[in-house]
N, C-alpha and C positions, 0 to 999 in steps of 0.2 A: 768861225775860223775853219778854213779848209784843211783837210788832212793831207799831210805830205805822203809821198809814196812809201817812205820808210815806215810810216805809222800803219799802213794797210797790212793787215795780217792775212796771209794766205791760208785758206781753210782747206784742209785735206778732205777729199771726197770720202763719204761714209760708205761702208760695206755692211750689208744686212743679210742674215740667214734666218729663214722661217723654218720651224721644225714641228713636225707631228710624228705619229708612229710610223706609218708606212710610206709617207711622201707621195700619196696619190689623191688625197682629198683636201684636207685643210691647209697644209703648208703650200702646195702649189696654187691653191686659190688665193692665199695671202700674197704670194709672190706675184701672181698675175694681176691682182687688184692694185698692189703697190706700184708695180711697173706702170700700169695704166694711169694711175692718179698722178704720179710724179713725172710721167713722160720719159721714162728710162728707155733707151739709152741716151736720149738727147739731153737729159738733165744732168749737168756735170757735178751736182751736189752729191751724186751717188756713184761710187766706183763699181760696186758689184751688188747685185740683188739675186739671191738664190734661195733654194729650199732643199731640205733633206729630211730624212726620217731617223728616228733612234733605232729602228729595226731595219733589217735588210730584206723584209718579206717581198717587196715589189721592185727591187733594184732592176733598173733598165726599163721598167714599164712606163707607159704614158699615164697621165692623170686619169682618174676614174672618169668614165664618159659623162657622168652627172656633173662633175666639176667643170668639165669643158663646156657642157651644155649650159650651165648656169652662167659661166663667164661670157659665152657668146650671147646669151639672152640679155645680158646687161651691157653689151657693146664692147666687151674686152675680146678683141679679135686677134688672131695670129699668134696666140700664146702656145709655145712648144716647150716641152719639158720631158726629161727622163728621170725617174725616181733614182735616188741615191741614198746611201747611209751616211750619217755624220761621220767625218773623219777627224782624227786627232788634230791635224793642222787647222781645221775650221776654227778652233778656239783662239788661234793667233791671227788667222786671216781676216776674220770678220770683227767689226767694231761692235755690232749688236747681234745677238742671237735671241730670237723670239720663239718661245714655246707656246703651243696652242692650249696646253693644260698642265696642271700640277704634276701629273705622272711623267709627262715628257720633260718637264723642267727638272724633276728629280733625276730622271735617266741621263739628261744632259750633264748635270753636275757630277754624276758617277762616271760618265765617259771622260769628262775633263779631268777628274781626279786620277783615273787610271792612266790617262795620257801623260799626266805630270809625273806619276810614279815611274812609268816606263822610260820616258824621254827626259824627264827632269824639267823644271821650270827655269829656263835660261834667264840670265840677267839682261835687262833691257827689253825683254819681250813684252808686248802689250797683250792684254787679254780682253776678250769680248765682254761687254755688258750682257748678262743673261737675265731674262725676266719673262713673264707672261706678256704676250702681245696685248692681251686684254687689259693690262694695267694702264693702257693709253686710251681706253674706251669710255672713261668717265666713272668707272666702277672698279677700284683696285681689286685684283684677283679674279676678274671675269675670265671664264674659260670658254673655249669653243668646243662644243660637244661634237664628238666624231659622228658625222652623218652617214658613214659607210654602211651600217646595218639598218638604218632607218629609211623613211620615205624621202622622196625628192625634196620636200619642203625643208628638210634639214640643211640642204645645200643653199637654199635661199636665205635661211637664218644665218648660216656661216658667211655668206656673201655680204649681208648687211653688217655683220660684225667686222669683217675685214675692211669695209669702207670706213666705218666709224673709228676703228683702231688706227688705220692709216692716217686719217685726218687728225686724230689726237696726237699721234707721234710727230707728224709734221708740225703741228702747233707747238709741241714741246721743243722741237728744233728751230722753230721760227722760220720754217720754209713753206712757201706758198705752193699749193697744188698746181700742176701744169694746166695751162689753158688748152681746152680742146680745140682742135683745128676744124 
């Protein structure tokens, strides 16, 4: 039996925020990989894909050169980003907020709680689902180790994780990765 137009449910595009500490290594890598895999901005399943840090250490900075180098080496080209700190409105703007590790997840929850105390939690507001991005990698609670102080191979490990987590999350949503042109 064919569906009538009235039975077709319009799906609201999803918005996603990736979060690490300084927003120059892990979260921009996650953003770049996710955009590449889903074909954003062409993929209308996603309204907004962004990244931020729980700290303001690198606000306005480009991603760490090793992040950019790793993305380029894996065919993720043309990714541009300026680091920013998580803002109170992010908890309402984004449907999903993915932390790279437990410390940043804890910091996000504290930031959200402070925002609610200051601004109040308004009626009818939606709030982002917050969890570790690694929860979608096949091993609940998997963290992305910060490669900032380590060798370049830490960026390769983070890249592999971002690929795996992205595909796991898309599977959770039942969305196919974009076809490469």
